[in-house]
Structure formats: C-alpha cells, structure tokens
N, C-alpha and C positions, 0 to 999 in steps of 0.2 A: 550365609548369614547365620550366626550362632546366637540365638535368642534364648535367654533363660526364662524360667516360669514367671518371675516377677515382671520382666520386661513385656512378656506376652500378655499378662494380665493387664498391665498398664495400657498397652496398645488396644486391647479389647474395650477397656473403659473409654478410651478416647473416641473410638468408633461409635459406641453406644451413646455418647454424649454429643455426637455431631449429627445434626439432622440435614436433610436435603441432599443435593447432588453437587457435582463440581470437582474442581481440581484437588481440594483438600481431602475430601472424603475418599476420592478415588486413590489418592496416594496412600492414605492410611490402609485402605483395603488391599492394595497391592503389596504393602509391607506385611500385612497379615498373611496373604497367600504365600509369600516368600518364607516367612517364619514358620508357618504351619507345614508347608511342604518339606522343610528341612527337618522338622521334628513333629510328625503327625500325631503322636500319642503323648505329647508332653503334658497336656491337661486332661488326659483320659480319666484319671481318678480324682481329679480336682473338682471342688465345688463350682469352679468356673466353666465347667463343660457346657452347661445350658447357655451361658452367655456366648461361648464360642460357637455353639450351634446357630444362634441368632445372627451373629455377624457373618458366619459362613454362608448362610442363606442370602444375606444381603449382597455378598460378592456376586452371586449368580444373577440377582435381579438388576444389578447395576452394570452387568456385562464387563466385569473387570479383567477377565481372562480372554485373550485373543485366540489362543490356540484351542481348537475344538477338543482334541484329545485331553489336554490338560483341564479343560472345563468339565469334561465328563468325569475325570478322576476327582475333581473338586466336588462335583455333585455327589459322588460316592462317599467321599469323606463327610460331607454335610449330612447325608443319610445316617452314617455311623455316629456322628456327634449327637444328632437329635435323638437317636435310639438309645445311646448310652446315657444321655440326660434323662430320658424316660425311665430306663432301668434303675438308675441311681435315685431318681425321685421317688419311685415306688418303694425301693429299699429303705429310704429315709422317712417314709410315711408322709410324703407331701400331700397337701389337700388336693381334692379332685380338680378344683379350679386351676391350680398350678399345673397339674398333669395335662389338663385340657389344652393349655396354651403351648405346651411342649409338643404334644401329639398333633395339634393343629398345624404346626410347622412341617411335620412330615407329610401330611396330606397336601399342603401347599407345594412342597418340593416335588412329590410324585405326580401331582396333577399338572404342574407347569413344566416339568422336565422329564416326563415319562420316557421319551425317546432316548434319554441319556442312559437308561438302564437296560435297554433292549439287548445289547451285545452280551452283557454279563449274564443276564437271565437266559439268553439263547444258549450260552455255554453250559449253564446248569442243566438244561433239558436236552440239548442236541449236540454236545461236544463231539460225540462219536458218530454223528449222522451227517454225511456230506450233502450239500445242496446239489440236486441233480438238474433242476430246471427252475425257471423264474417263478413258477407257481409254488414251488417248495419254499422259496424265500418269502413270498407273500403270505403263505399259510403260517409259516413259523412266526413272522412278525405279528400277525393277527393273534396267534396263540399267546405270545408273550405280552402283548398289549392287554389282552383279556386278564392275564394274571396280575399285571400291574394295576389294572382297574379294580380287581378283586381285593388287592392289598389296600387300596384307598377306601373301598367300601367297608372292609373290616375295621379300618381305623375310624371311619365315620360312625360306625356302630358303637365302637368303644367311646368315642367322644360324646355320643348321645347318652351313654351311661354315666358319664362324668357331669353332664349338664343338659337337662331336658329342654333348655332354651337354645340348644345348638343352632337351630335354623333361623335364629335372629342374626346369625353371623352371615353377612352377605356373601363372602367368599365361599364358605362351606356350603351354603345353600346352592350357589351356582355349580359347585363341584358335584354335589349330590344329584342335582337335576340332570346334569350332563351325563353322569354315569348311569343313572336309572333309565334315561331315555335310550341308552345304547345297549345296556347289559341287564340281565337278570341272573343272579347267582344262587346256587343251592347252598345249603348249610355246609355241605362237605367242601365246596369250593372255598368258602370263607374260612373254614378251619385250615385248609391247605394254604390259603393266602397268608394267614398268621405264621404258619411254619416257614413259608417262603421269606417273609420279612425277617424272621429270626435267622434263617440261613444266610441271607444277604448280609445282614449285620455282622455275623461271625466271619464271613468270607472277607468283607472289607477290612475288618480289624486285622485278620491274619495277613492280608496283602500289605498292610502298613506297619507291621511289626519290624 
C-alpha cells in the first residue's frame, strides 16, 4: 500500500470524525496500520503528527492488530509519535493545555501497555548479560517495570506543572494512585526516567528510518 501524505491525512481525519466501535472504524484503523507500517515517518515533521499519535493509540485500545509482535511494534511507533508531537508542540510554543493532552496520551500508553516495552528496555540495560536462571528473568522484569513506572511518574509530574487541576482527570488519578501505592522514586530516578524516555524515543525513530 503506497499512501501519500494527503491520503494519510484524509484517513486520519476520517478516523477522528468516526466515533464508537464496529466494522467501519476497525476497517479505517486497519487501513491506517497498513499505511503507517509502509511509511512510518511520512508525517514525522508534519503538523498532523499529533493527530496521528491520537489515532495510533486508538488502534491499540480497539485491538486492531492480531499479531502480538506487530502490536508491540505499533505501541513503540505510538510512543514515538506522541513524543514527537510533544517535541514539536514545545518548539512551536503551544499552550500548556495543549501539551497536557499530548503528554497525557503518553502516560495512558505506558500505563496500559507497559509490558509492550519490557523487551526493548531489557535490551538497553542487559543486552550483554545472559539470563542464568528463572530468578534472573524475574528480577530483570521487575527492574524494567520499575523504570517504566518512573517514566510515567516523571510524566505525571510534568503534567502537574502544565495544569494544577491534574487530578480532576479520573484516568490520571488512577494511574498516579496505582504507581504511588507500589513505588517511591528518588529525584535521581526521575531524572534518569526522563533520559530513558528520550533514549527510547530516539531508538524507535532510528528503527523506523
């Protein structure tokens, strides 16, 4: 499927204008997956990148991809699109309220699909360390999940700086409560979490070049 920028923009608009579930929206989203997988960076520098990030997240929540590996790759692309929309928004001086909604999507993605990022982050930290026993696998998984939780916590802190009414948002309130019940992070860990988000973003971009 060879879709040009105009066609992809039109497809995104059709998805954004279609509410609910069912055959029509599923077909539109499957068309999106096919078009984006063919040219992952087509809208990278476009003003439409934020809209792409929104519909990409919708693909995950409506379970439009059957193959698990492909779904994981899609979650990675979605992370990259959201982050690129955030970077672009900051460069263009978007209002905090607009940046809030972009970054909120990244928290939603990481909170709902954290396990989709475990293998990649495991590679970052342990690619030259073979697993010797089952406890190694468990400990590494716990280590990575803690880093993903720290990434979410750092994003939540940034969201609060954008909007001091953050916790009127039911989803973010639930995410913050779940994270704080399980983890306590030092300032150093949160700084490292931001660096990890940046590294993951660059890695995914490079993988899709």
